[in-house]
PyMOL Python script that loads the backbone (N, CA, C, O; Angstrom):
from pymol import cmd

cmd.read_pdbstr("""\
ATOM      1  N   MET A   1      91.076  70.317   2.371  1.00  0.00           N
ATOM      2  CA  MET A   1      89.691  69.875   2.359  1.00  0.00           C
ATOM      3  C   MET A   1      88.911  70.740   1.386  1.00  0.00           C
ATOM      4  O   MET A   1      89.033  71.965   1.409  1.00  0.00           O
ATOM      5  N   GLN A   2      88.128  70.127   0.548  1.00  0.00           N
ATOM      6  CA  GLN A   2      87.319  70.859  -0.411  1.00  0.00           C
ATOM      7  C   GLN A   2      85.944  71.101   0.204  1.00  0.00           C
ATOM      8  O   GLN A   2      85.322  70.181   0.735  1.00  0.00           O
ATOM      9  N   VAL A   3      85.479  72.332   0.128  1.00  0.00           N
ATOM     10  CA  VAL A   3      84.184  72.694   0.696  1.00  0.00           C
ATOM     11  C   VAL A   3      83.243  73.030  -0.446  1.00  0.00           C
ATOM     12  O   VAL A   3      83.574  73.825  -1.326  1.00  0.00           O
ATOM     13  N   LEU A   4      82.079  72.423  -0.424  1.00  0.00           N
ATOM     14  CA  LEU A   4      81.057  72.692  -1.433  1.00  0.00           C
ATOM     15  C   LEU A   4      79.889  73.391  -0.756  1.00  0.00           C
ATOM     16  O   LEU A   4      79.424  72.951   0.296  1.00  0.00           O
ATOM     17  N   GLY A   5      79.422  74.457  -1.342  1.00  0.00           N
ATOM     18  CA  GLY A   5      78.278  75.172  -0.806  1.00  0.00           C
ATOM     19  C   GLY A   5      76.978  74.530  -1.238  1.00  0.00           C
ATOM     20  O   GLY A   5      76.988  73.527  -1.952  1.00  0.00           O
ATOM     21  N   PRO A   6      75.854  75.096  -0.815  1.00  0.00           N
ATOM     22  CA  PRO A   6      74.557  74.496  -1.129  1.00  0.00           C
ATOM     23  C   PRO A   6      74.232  74.498  -2.615  1.00  0.00           C
ATOM     24  O   PRO A   6      73.351  73.754  -3.046  1.00  0.00           O
ATOM     25  N   ASP A   7      74.910  75.301  -3.400  1.00  0.00           N
ATOM     26  CA  ASP A   7      74.632  75.353  -4.840  1.00  0.00           C
ATOM     27  C   ASP A   7      75.696  74.638  -5.661  1.00  0.00           C
ATOM     28  O   ASP A   7      75.864  74.943  -6.841  1.00  0.00           O
ATOM     29  N   TRP A   8      76.427  73.682  -5.056  1.00  0.00           N
ATOM     30  CA  TRP A   8      77.516  73.004  -5.747  1.00  0.00           C
ATOM     31  C   TRP A   8      77.064  72.353  -7.041  1.00  0.00           C
ATOM     32  O   TRP A   8      77.849  72.225  -7.980  1.00  0.00           O
ATOM     33  N   HIS A   9      75.811  71.940  -7.098  1.00  0.00           N
ATOM     34  CA  HIS A   9      75.332  71.196  -8.257  1.00  0.00           C
ATOM     35  C   HIS A   9      74.725  72.086  -9.334  1.00  0.00           C
ATOM     36  O   HIS A   9      74.135  71.571 -10.284  1.00  0.00           O
ATOM     37  N   GLN A  10      74.849  73.385  -9.216  1.00  0.00           N
ATOM     38  CA  GLN A  10      74.260  74.304 -10.185  1.00  0.00           C
ATOM     39  C   GLN A  10      75.200  74.636 -11.351  1.00  0.00           C
ATOM     40  O   GLN A  10      74.770  75.269 -12.315  1.00  0.00           O
ATOM     41  N   ASP A  11      76.453  74.230 -11.286  1.00  0.00           N
ATOM     42  CA  ASP A  11      77.439  74.618 -12.286  1.00  0.00           C
ATOM     43  C   ASP A  11      77.462  73.718 -13.514  1.00  0.00           C
ATOM     44  O   ASP A  11      78.201  74.018 -14.451  1.00  0.00           O
ATOM     45  N   GLY A  12      76.712  72.656 -13.560  1.00  0.00           N
ATOM     46  CA  GLY A  12      76.758  71.717 -14.671  1.00  0.00           C
ATOM     47  C   GLY A  12      77.733  70.592 -14.388  1.00  0.00           C
ATOM     48  O   GLY A  12      78.607  70.716 -13.530  1.00  0.00           O
ATOM     49  N   HIS A  13      77.579  69.495 -15.111  1.00  0.00           N
ATOM     50  CA  HIS A  13      78.430  68.316 -14.942  1.00  0.00           C
ATOM     51  C   HIS A  13      78.415  67.827 -13.496  1.00  0.00           C
ATOM     52  O   HIS A  13      79.454  67.474 -12.939  1.00  0.00           O
ATOM     53  N   GLU A  14      77.221  67.811 -12.895  1.00  0.00           N
ATOM     54  CA  GLU A  14      77.084  67.493 -11.481  1.00  0.00           C
ATOM     55  C   GLU A  14      77.553  66.084 -11.159  1.00  0.00           C
ATOM     56  O   GLU A  14      78.281  65.878 -10.188  1.00  0.00           O
ATOM     57  N   ALA A  15      77.147  65.122 -11.956  1.00  0.00           N
ATOM     58  CA  ALA A  15      77.528  63.741 -11.670  1.00  0.00           C
ATOM     59  C   ALA A  15      79.034  63.565 -11.772  1.00  0.00           C
ATOM     60  O   ALA A  15      79.627  62.842 -10.972  1.00  0.00           O
ATOM     61  N   ASP A  16      79.663  64.217 -12.749  1.00  0.00           N
ATOM     62  CA  ASP A  16      81.121  64.135 -12.892  1.00  0.00           C
ATOM     63  C   ASP A  16      81.812  64.695 -11.663  1.00  0.00           C
ATOM     64  O   ASP A  16      82.799  64.128 -11.193  1.00  0.00           O
ATOM     65  N   LYS A  17      81.305  65.801 -11.139  1.00  0.00           N
ATOM     66  CA  LYS A  17      81.906  66.397  -9.940  1.00  0.00           C
ATOM     67  C   LYS A  17      81.798  65.452  -8.751  1.00  0.00           C
ATOM     68  O   LYS A  17      82.767  65.252  -8.019  1.00  0.00           O
ATOM     69  N   MET A  18      80.612  64.870  -8.560  1.00  0.00           N
ATOM     70  CA  MET A  18      80.407  63.973  -7.425  1.00  0.00           C
ATOM     71  C   MET A  18      81.294  62.742  -7.562  1.00  0.00           C
ATOM     72  O   MET A  18      81.924  62.333  -6.586  1.00  0.00           O
ATOM     73  N   LEU A  19      81.360  62.143  -8.746  1.00  0.00           N
ATOM     74  CA  LEU A  19      82.196  60.960  -8.934  1.00  0.00           C
ATOM     75  C   LEU A  19      83.666  61.287  -8.720  1.00  0.00           C
ATOM     76  O   LEU A  19      84.399  60.494  -8.129  1.00  0.00           O
ATOM     77  N   HIS A  20      84.100  62.442  -9.194  1.00  0.00           N
ATOM     78  CA  HIS A  20      85.489  62.852  -8.982  1.00  0.00           C
ATOM     79  C   HIS A  20      85.785  62.972  -7.489  1.00  0.00           C
ATOM     80  O   HIS A  20      86.833  62.522  -7.027  1.00  0.00           O
ATOM     81  N   LEU A  21      84.878  63.571  -6.740  1.00  0.00           N
ATOM     82  CA  LEU A  21      85.067  63.715  -5.295  1.00  0.00           C
ATOM     83  C   LEU A  21      85.084  62.362  -4.592  1.00  0.00           C
ATOM     84  O   LEU A  21      85.890  62.131  -3.691  1.00  0.00           O
ATOM     85  N   LEU A  22      84.187  61.471  -5.012  1.00  0.00           N
ATOM     86  CA  LEU A  22      84.100  60.171  -4.356  1.00  0.00           C
ATOM     87  C   LEU A  22      85.315  59.295  -4.644  1.00  0.00           C
ATOM     88  O   LEU A  22      85.655  58.427  -3.840  1.00  0.00           O
ATOM     89  N   ARG A  23      85.966  59.512  -5.774  1.00  0.00           N
ATOM     90  CA  ARG A  23      87.135  58.703  -6.133  1.00  0.00           C
ATOM     91  C   ARG A  23      88.422  59.211  -5.499  1.00  0.00           C
ATOM     92  O   ARG A  23      89.407  58.474  -5.446  1.00  0.00           O
ATOM     93  N   ASP A  24      88.440  60.434  -5.022  1.00  0.00           N
ATOM     94  CA  ASP A  24      89.631  61.010  -4.408  1.00  0.00           C
ATOM     95  C   ASP A  24      89.765  60.441  -2.998  1.00  0.00           C
ATOM     96  O   ASP A  24      88.909  60.695  -2.151  1.00  0.00           O
ATOM     97  N   VAL A  25      90.809  59.688  -2.736  1.00  0.00           N
ATOM     98  CA  VAL A  25      90.941  59.002  -1.451  1.00  0.00           C
ATOM     99  C   VAL A  25      91.602  59.864  -0.383  1.00  0.00           C
ATOM    100  O   VAL A  25      91.627  59.470   0.783  1.00  0.00           O
ATOM    101  N   ASP A  26      92.137  61.023  -0.742  1.00  0.00           N
ATOM    102  CA  ASP A  26      92.858  61.861   0.217  1.00  0.00           C
ATOM    103  C   ASP A  26      92.033  63.065   0.662  1.00  0.00           C
ATOM    104  O   ASP A  26      92.546  64.184   0.693  1.00  0.00           O
ATOM    105  N   PHE A  27      90.793  62.859   0.997  1.00  0.00           N
ATOM    106  CA  PHE A  27      89.961  63.966   1.433  1.00  0.00           C
ATOM    107  C   PHE A  27      88.877  63.455   2.364  1.00  0.00           C
ATOM    108  O   PHE A  27      88.618  62.254   2.447  1.00  0.00           O
ATOM    109  N   GLU A  28      88.263  64.371   3.049  1.00  0.00           N
ATOM    110  CA  GLU A  28      87.093  64.082   3.864  1.00  0.00           C
ATOM    111  C   GLU A  28      85.942  64.875   3.289  1.00  0.00           C
ATOM    112  O   GLU A  28      86.095  66.055   2.974  1.00  0.00           O
ATOM    113  N   LEU A  29      84.801  64.248   3.149  1.00  0.00           N
ATOM    114  CA  LEU A  29      83.621  64.905   2.612  1.00  0.00           C
ATOM    115  C   LEU A  29      82.617  65.055   3.748  1.00  0.00           C
ATOM    116  O   LEU A  29      82.185  64.068   4.344  1.00  0.00           O
ATOM    117  N   PHE A  30      82.255  66.286   4.039  1.00  0.00           N
ATOM    118  CA  PHE A  30      81.267  66.565   5.073  1.00  0.00           C
ATOM    119  C   PHE A  30      80.002  67.038   4.381  1.00  0.00           C
ATOM    120  O   PHE A  30      80.010  68.053   3.685  1.00  0.00           O
ATOM    121  N   ILE A  31      78.925  66.309   4.570  1.00  0.00           N
ATOM    122  CA  ILE A  31      77.637  66.668   3.982  1.00  0.00           C
ATOM    123  C   ILE A  31      76.732  67.090   5.129  1.00  0.00           C
ATOM    124  O   ILE A  31      76.366  66.276   5.977  1.00  0.00           O
ATOM    125  N   ASP A  32      76.377  68.365   5.148  1.00  0.00           N
ATOM    126  CA  ASP A  32      75.554  68.902   6.221  1.00  0.00           C
ATOM    127  C   ASP A  32      74.082  68.772   5.839  1.00  0.00           C
ATOM    128  O   ASP A  32      73.415  69.753   5.512  1.00  0.00           O
ATOM    129  N   ARG A  33      73.604  67.548   5.891  1.00  0.00           N
ATOM    130  CA  ARG A  33      72.222  67.240   5.530  1.00  0.00           C
ATOM    131  C   ARG A  33      71.667  66.268   6.575  1.00  0.00           C
ATOM    132  O   ARG A  33      72.412  65.759   7.412  1.00  0.00           O
ATOM    133  N   ASP A  34      70.379  66.020   6.523  1.00  0.00           N
ATOM    134  CA  ASP A  34      69.741  65.058   7.422  1.00  0.00           C
ATOM    135  C   ASP A  34      70.399  63.691   7.228  1.00  0.00           C
ATOM    136  O   ASP A  34      70.434  63.185   6.106  1.00  0.00           O
ATOM    137  N   PRO A  35      70.916  63.087   8.287  1.00  0.00           N
ATOM    138  CA  PRO A  35      71.645  61.824   8.135  1.00  0.00           C
ATOM    139  C   PRO A  35      70.765  60.596   7.912  1.00  0.00           C
ATOM    140  O   PRO A  35      71.281  59.541   7.543  1.00  0.00           O
ATOM    141  N   LEU A  36      69.474  60.699   8.121  1.00  0.00           N
ATOM    142  CA  LEU A  36      68.586  59.534   8.079  1.00  0.00           C
ATOM    143  C   LEU A  36      68.720  58.691   6.807  1.00  0.00           C
ATOM    144  O   LEU A  36      68.842  57.472   6.919  1.00  0.00           O
ATOM    145  N   PRO A  37      68.703  59.272   5.609  1.00  0.00           N
ATOM    146  CA  PRO A  37      68.751  58.422   4.415  1.00  0.00           C
ATOM    147  C   PRO A  37      70.155  58.009   3.982  1.00  0.00           C
ATOM    148  O   PRO A  37      70.290  57.196   3.068  1.00  0.00           O
ATOM    149  N   TYR A  38      71.196  58.539   4.604  1.00  0.00           N
ATOM    150  CA  TYR A  38      72.545  58.318   4.075  1.00  0.00           C
ATOM    151  C   TYR A  38      73.075  56.894   4.173  1.00  0.00           C
ATOM    152  O   TYR A  38      73.872  56.510   3.317  1.00  0.00           O
ATOM    153  N   PRO A  39      72.692  56.088   5.152  1.00  0.00           N
ATOM    154  CA  PRO A  39      73.120  54.684   5.069  1.00  0.00           C
ATOM    155  C   PRO A  39      72.621  54.015   3.786  1.00  0.00           C
ATOM    156  O   PRO A  39      73.328  53.206   3.185  1.00  0.00           O
ATOM    157  N   HIS A  40      71.403  54.356   3.374  1.00  0.00           N
ATOM    158  CA  HIS A  40      70.840  53.784   2.148  1.00  0.00           C
ATOM    159  C   HIS A  40      71.538  54.349   0.908  1.00  0.00           C
ATOM    160  O   HIS A  40      71.797  53.620  -0.049  1.00  0.00           O
ATOM    161  N   ILE A  41      71.840  55.642   0.930  1.00  0.00           N
ATOM    162  CA  ILE A  41      72.531  56.268  -0.198  1.00  0.00           C
ATOM    163  C   ILE A  41      73.926  55.681  -0.349  1.00  0.00           C
ATOM    164  O   ILE A  41      74.352  55.375  -1.463  1.00  0.00           O
ATOM    165  N   LEU A  42      74.640  55.521   0.753  1.00  0.00           N
ATOM    166  CA  LEU A  42      75.985  54.956   0.687  1.00  0.00           C
ATOM    167  C   LEU A  42      75.960  53.513   0.200  1.00  0.00           C
ATOM    168  O   LEU A  42      76.807  53.122  -0.603  1.00  0.00           O
ATOM    169  N   ASN A  43      75.009  52.720   0.670  1.00  0.00           N
ATOM    170  CA  ASN A  43      74.878  51.348   0.172  1.00  0.00           C
ATOM    171  C   ASN A  43      74.566  51.346  -1.319  1.00  0.00           C
ATOM    172  O   ASN A  43      75.107  50.531  -2.067  1.00  0.00           O
ATOM    173  N   TYR A  44      73.701  52.250  -1.750  1.00  0.00           N
ATOM    174  CA  TYR A  44      73.385  52.345  -3.174  1.00  0.00           C
ATOM    175  C   TYR A  44      74.640  52.698  -3.986  1.00  0.00           C
ATOM    176  O   TYR A  44      74.883  52.101  -5.034  1.00  0.00           O
ATOM    177  N   LEU A  45      75.431  53.655  -3.513  1.00  0.00           N
ATOM    178  CA  LEU A  45      76.645  54.046  -4.236  1.00  0.00           C
ATOM    179  C   LEU A  45      77.662  52.901  -4.267  1.00  0.00           C
ATOM    180  O   LEU A  45      78.394  52.753  -5.245  1.00  0.00           O
ATOM    181  N   ARG A  46      77.710  52.102  -3.216  1.00  0.00           N
ATOM    182  CA  ARG A  46      78.645  50.969  -3.172  1.00  0.00           C
ATOM    183  C   ARG A  46      78.185  49.805  -4.034  1.00  0.00           C
ATOM    184  O   ARG A  46      78.984  49.204  -4.753  1.00  0.00           O
ATOM    185  N   GLU A  47      76.879  49.483  -3.961  1.00  0.00           N
ATOM    186  CA  GLU A  47      76.366  48.239  -4.528  1.00  0.00           C
ATOM    187  C   GLU A  47      75.428  48.422  -5.718  1.00  0.00           C
ATOM    188  O   GLU A  47      75.135  47.462  -6.431  1.00  0.00           O
ATOM    189  N   GLY A  48      74.955  49.651  -5.936  1.00  0.00           N
ATOM    190  CA  GLY A  48      74.029  49.887  -7.036  1.00  0.00           C
ATOM    191  C   GLY A  48      72.612  49.430  -6.769  1.00  0.00           C
ATOM    192  O   GLY A  48      71.801  49.324  -7.690  1.00  0.00           O
ATOM    193  N   LYS A  49      72.309  49.158  -5.497  1.00  0.00           N
ATOM    194  CA  LYS A  49      70.951  48.727  -5.148  1.00  0.00           C
ATOM    195  C   LYS A  49      70.645  49.140  -3.712  1.00  0.00           C
ATOM    196  O   LYS A  49      71.539  49.473  -2.934  1.00  0.00           O
ATOM    197  N   LEU A  50      69.363  49.108  -3.386  1.00  0.00           N
ATOM    198  CA  LEU A  50      68.930  49.351  -2.013  1.00  0.00           C
ATOM    199  C   LEU A  50      68.796  48.009  -1.322  1.00  0.00           C
ATOM    200  O   LEU A  50      68.344  47.030  -1.916  1.00  0.00           O
ATOM    201  N   ARG A  51      69.192  47.976  -0.064  1.00  0.00           N
ATOM    202  CA  ARG A  51      68.994  46.745   0.699  1.00  0.00           C
ATOM    203  C   ARG A  51      68.485  47.109   2.083  1.00  0.00           C
ATOM    204  O   ARG A  51      68.750  48.197   2.594  1.00  0.00           O
ATOM    205  N   GLY A  52      67.764  46.198   2.668  1.00  0.00           N
ATOM    206  CA  GLY A  52      67.202  46.445   3.994  1.00  0.00           C
ATOM    207  C   GLY A  52      65.964  47.324   3.913  1.00  0.00           C
ATOM    208  O   GLY A  52      65.582  47.807   2.847  1.00  0.00           O
ATOM    209  N   GLU A  53      65.363  47.509   5.054  1.00  0.00           N
ATOM    210  CA  GLU A  53      64.146  48.315   5.153  1.00  0.00           C
ATOM    211  C   GLU A  53      64.486  49.805   5.140  1.00  0.00           C
ATOM    212  O   GLU A  53      65.345  50.260   5.896  1.00  0.00           O
ATOM    213  N   VAL A  54      63.813  50.554   4.282  1.00  0.00           N
ATOM    214  CA  VAL A  54      63.971  52.009   4.229  1.00  0.00           C
ATOM    215  C   VAL A  54      62.806  52.588   5.012  1.00  0.00           C
ATOM    216  O   VAL A  54      61.655  52.506   4.583  1.00  0.00           O
ATOM    217  N   LYS A  55      63.115  53.183   6.181  1.00  0.00           N
ATOM    218  CA  LYS A  55      62.045  53.636   7.071  1.00  0.00           C
ATOM    219  C   LYS A  55      61.490  55.004   6.718  1.00  0.00           C
ATOM    220  O   LYS A  55      60.341  55.292   7.052  1.00  0.00           O
ATOM    221  N   CYS A  56      62.248  55.845   6.066  1.00  0.00           N
ATOM    222  CA  CYS A  56      61.723  57.163   5.704  1.00  0.00           C
ATOM    223  C   CYS A  56      62.025  57.421   4.229  1.00  0.00           C
ATOM    224  O   CYS A  56      63.026  58.039   3.868  1.00  0.00           O
ATOM    225  N   VAL A  57      61.145  56.936   3.420  1.00  0.00           N
ATOM    226  CA  VAL A  57      61.308  56.982   1.973  1.00  0.00           C
ATOM    227  C   VAL A  57      61.322  58.421   1.467  1.00  0.00           C
ATOM    228  O   VAL A  57      62.069  58.739   0.542  1.00  0.00           O
ATOM    229  N   GLU A  58      60.521  59.281   2.049  1.00  0.00           N
ATOM    230  CA  GLU A  58      60.456  60.671   1.580  1.00  0.00           C
ATOM    231  C   GLU A  58      61.811  61.360   1.717  1.00  0.00           C
ATOM    232  O   GLU A  58      62.221  62.105   0.826  1.00  0.00           O
ATOM    233  N   ALA A  59      62.508  61.116   2.826  1.00  0.00           N
ATOM    234  CA  ALA A  59      63.840  61.701   3.013  1.00  0.00           C
ATOM    235  C   ALA A  59      64.815  61.151   1.971  1.00  0.00           C
ATOM    236  O   ALA A  59      65.656  61.891   1.460  1.00  0.00           O
ATOM    237  N   LEU A  60      64.708  59.866   1.657  1.00  0.00           N
ATOM    238  CA  LEU A  60      65.567  59.264   0.638  1.00  0.00           C
ATOM    239  C   LEU A  60      65.287  59.879  -0.729  1.00  0.00           C
ATOM    240  O   LEU A  60      66.216  60.168  -1.483  1.00  0.00           O
ATOM    241  N   LYS A  61      64.019  60.077  -1.051  1.00  0.00           N
ATOM    242  CA  LYS A  61      63.656  60.705  -2.329  1.00  0.00           C
ATOM    243  C   LYS A  61      64.239  62.114  -2.431  1.00  0.00           C
ATOM    244  O   LYS A  61      64.798  62.490  -3.461  1.00  0.00           O
ATOM    245  N   GLU A  62      64.104  62.880  -1.365  1.00  0.00           N
ATOM    246  CA  GLU A  62      64.607  64.256  -1.369  1.00  0.00           C
ATOM    247  C   GLU A  62      66.122  64.304  -1.543  1.00  0.00           C
ATOM    248  O   GLU A  62      66.630  65.127  -2.305  1.00  0.00           O
ATOM    249  N   GLU A  63      66.847  63.432  -0.848  1.00  0.00           N
ATOM    250  CA  GLU A  63      68.306  63.430  -0.962  1.00  0.00           C
ATOM    251  C   GLU A  63      68.755  62.917  -2.321  1.00  0.00           C
ATOM    252  O   GLU A  63      69.721  63.434  -2.882  1.00  0.00           O
ATOM    253  N   ALA A  64      68.082  61.921  -2.857  1.00  0.00           N
ATOM    254  CA  ALA A  64      68.424  61.421  -4.196  1.00  0.00           C
ATOM    255  C   ALA A  64      68.222  62.525  -5.232  1.00  0.00           C
ATOM    256  O   ALA A  64      69.011  62.656  -6.168  1.00  0.00           O
ATOM    257  N   GLU A  65      67.172  63.310  -5.061  1.00  0.00           N
ATOM    258  CA  GLU A  65      66.941  64.436  -5.968  1.00  0.00           C
ATOM    259  C   GLU A  65      68.016  65.506  -5.779  1.00  0.00           C
ATOM    260  O   GLU A  65      68.545  66.031  -6.758  1.00  0.00           O
ATOM    261  N   TYR A  66      68.339  65.830  -4.535  1.00  0.00           N
ATOM    262  CA  TYR A  66      69.356  66.842  -4.243  1.00  0.00           C
ATOM    263  C   TYR A  66      70.712  66.448  -4.827  1.00  0.00           C
ATOM    264  O   TYR A  66      71.425  67.287  -5.378  1.00  0.00           O
ATOM    265  N   LEU A  67      71.063  65.158  -4.702  1.00  0.00           N
ATOM    266  CA  LEU A  67      72.336  64.662  -5.214  1.00  0.00           C
ATOM    267  C   LEU A  67      72.288  64.318  -6.702  1.00  0.00           C
ATOM    268  O   LEU A  67      73.298  63.947  -7.300  1.00  0.00           O
ATOM    269  N   GLU A  68      71.094  64.449  -7.286  1.00  0.00           N
ATOM    270  CA  GLU A  68      70.872  64.158  -8.702  1.00  0.00           C
ATOM    271  C   GLU A  68      71.247  62.732  -9.061  1.00  0.00           C
ATOM    272  O   GLU A  68      71.892  62.482 -10.079  1.00  0.00           O
ATOM    273  N   LEU A  69      70.835  61.802  -8.213  1.00  0.00           N
ATOM    274  CA  LEU A  69      71.029  60.376  -8.453  1.00  0.00           C
ATOM    275  C   LEU A  69      69.729  59.832  -9.031  1.00  0.00           C
ATOM    276  O   LEU A  69      68.873  59.339  -8.297  1.00  0.00           O
ATOM    277  N   GLU A  70      69.588  59.924 -10.351  1.00  0.00           N
ATOM    278  CA  GLU A  70      68.319  59.625 -11.009  1.00  0.00           C
ATOM    279  C   GLU A  70      67.881  58.174 -10.830  1.00  0.00           C
ATOM    280  O   GLU A  70      66.696  57.914 -10.619  1.00  0.00           O
ATOM    281  N   GLU A  71      68.806  57.232 -10.910  1.00  0.00           N
ATOM    282  CA  GLU A  71      68.431  55.829 -10.734  1.00  0.00           C
ATOM    283  C   GLU A  71      67.925  55.583  -9.311  1.00  0.00           C
ATOM    284  O   GLU A  71      66.956  54.850  -9.112  1.00  0.00           O
ATOM    285  N   LEU A  72      68.571  56.188  -8.339  1.00  0.00           N
ATOM    286  CA  LEU A  72      68.121  56.053  -6.951  1.00  0.00           C
ATOM    287  C   LEU A  72      66.751  56.703  -6.767  1.00  0.00           C
ATOM    288  O   LEU A  72      65.921  56.193  -6.015  1.00  0.00           O
ATOM    289  N   GLN A  73      66.513  57.809  -7.438  1.00  0.00           N
ATOM    290  CA  GLN A  73      65.192  58.437  -7.370  1.00  0.00           C
ATOM    291  C   GLN A  73      64.123  57.459  -7.840  1.00  0.00           C
ATOM    292  O   GLN A  73      63.063  57.343  -7.225  1.00  0.00           O
ATOM    293  N   GLY A  74      64.407  56.757  -8.930  1.00  0.00           N
ATOM    294  CA  GLY A  74      63.457  55.770  -9.450  1.00  0.00           C
ATOM    295  C   GLY A  74      63.231  54.622  -8.481  1.00  0.00           C
ATOM    296  O   GLY A  74      62.098  54.186  -8.279  1.00  0.00           O
ATOM    297  N   LEU A  75      64.304  54.135  -7.884  1.00  0.00           N
ATOM    298  CA  LEU A  75      64.160  53.061  -6.893  1.00  0.00           C
ATOM    299  C   LEU A  75      63.337  53.531  -5.699  1.00  0.00           C
ATOM    300  O   LEU A  75      62.489  52.793  -5.197  1.00  0.00           O
ATOM    301  N   ALA A  76      63.583  54.746  -5.249  1.00  0.00           N
ATOM    302  CA  ALA A  76      62.862  55.281  -4.083  1.00  0.00           C
ATOM    303  C   ALA A  76      61.381  55.486  -4.394  1.00  0.00           C
ATOM    304  O   ALA A  76      60.534  55.315  -3.516  1.00  0.00           O
ATOM    305  N   ARG A  77      61.062  55.852  -5.635  1.00  0.00           N
ATOM    306  CA  ARG A  77      59.653  56.049  -6.008  1.00  0.00           C
ATOM    307  C   ARG A  77      58.848  54.755  -5.867  1.00  0.00           C
ATOM    308  O   ARG A  77      57.643  54.789  -5.618  1.00  0.00           O
ATOM    309  N   ASP A  78      59.524  53.614  -6.029  1.00  0.00           N
ATOM    310  CA  ASP A  78      58.831  52.326  -5.970  1.00  0.00           C
ATOM    311  C   ASP A  78      58.667  51.792  -4.552  1.00  0.00           C
ATOM    312  O   ASP A  78      58.044  50.747  -4.363  1.00  0.00           O
ATOM    313  N   LEU A  79      59.207  52.476  -3.557  1.00  0.00           N
ATOM    314  CA  LEU A  79      59.136  52.008  -2.181  1.00  0.00           C
ATOM    315  C   LEU A  79      57.892  52.548  -1.483  1.00  0.00           C
ATOM    316  O   LEU A  79      57.486  53.683  -1.734  1.00  0.00           O
ATOM    317  N   PRO A  80      57.281  51.746  -0.607  1.00  0.00           N
ATOM    318  CA  PRO A  80      56.152  52.267   0.195  1.00  0.00           C
ATOM    319  C   PRO A  80      56.682  53.186   1.287  1.00  0.00           C
ATOM    320  O   PRO A  80      57.754  52.938   1.840  1.00  0.00           O
ATOM    321  N   GLU A  81      55.948  54.234   1.599  1.00  0.00           N
ATOM    322  CA  GLU A  81      56.339  55.162   2.664  1.00  0.00           C
ATOM    323  C   GLU A  81      56.147  54.466   4.010  1.00  0.00           C
ATOM    324  O   GLU A  81      55.074  53.940   4.307  1.00  0.00           O
ATOM    325  N   MET A  82      57.221  54.476   4.824  1.00  0.00           N
ATOM    326  CA  MET A  82      57.179  53.782   6.114  1.00  0.00           C
ATOM    327  C   MET A  82      57.585  54.703   7.255  1.00  0.00           C
ATOM    328  O   MET A  82      57.815  54.228   8.367  1.00  0.00           O
ATOM    329  N   CYS A  83      57.678  56.000   7.013  1.00  0.00           N
ATOM    330  CA  CYS A  83      58.157  56.924   8.043  1.00  0.00           C
ATOM    331  C   CYS A  83      57.145  57.011   9.174  1.00  0.00           C
ATOM    332  O   CYS A  83      55.947  57.177   8.947  1.00  0.00           O
ATOM    333  N   ARG A  84      57.644  56.898  10.380  1.00  0.00           N
ATOM    334  CA  ARG A  84      56.746  56.944  11.555  1.00  0.00           C
ATOM    335  C   ARG A  84      57.035  58.170  12.374  1.00  0.00           C
ATOM    336  O   ARG A  84      56.391  58.393  13.399  1.00  0.00           O
TER     337      ARG A  84
END
""", "prot")
cmd.dss("prot")
cmd.show_as("cartoon", "prot")
cmd.util.cbc("prot")
cmd.orient("prot")
């Protein structure tokens, strides 16, 4: 199992590292982050778009920034905040 610390994205080539990890089928990836936005992030990674109602847009924006998913950041910026 490969373990990434909180600064995994500071070494450069961040997107390449994430794509390499996502393509490796013989591993488990544990992300110790708030789970609220991850159904939307996973759908975005699978389909390239957001679908369904996003209830906490701010959390999605923060995770998209943390994961350096620039296109998702742009999509999230266009959503109305619905967090209750």
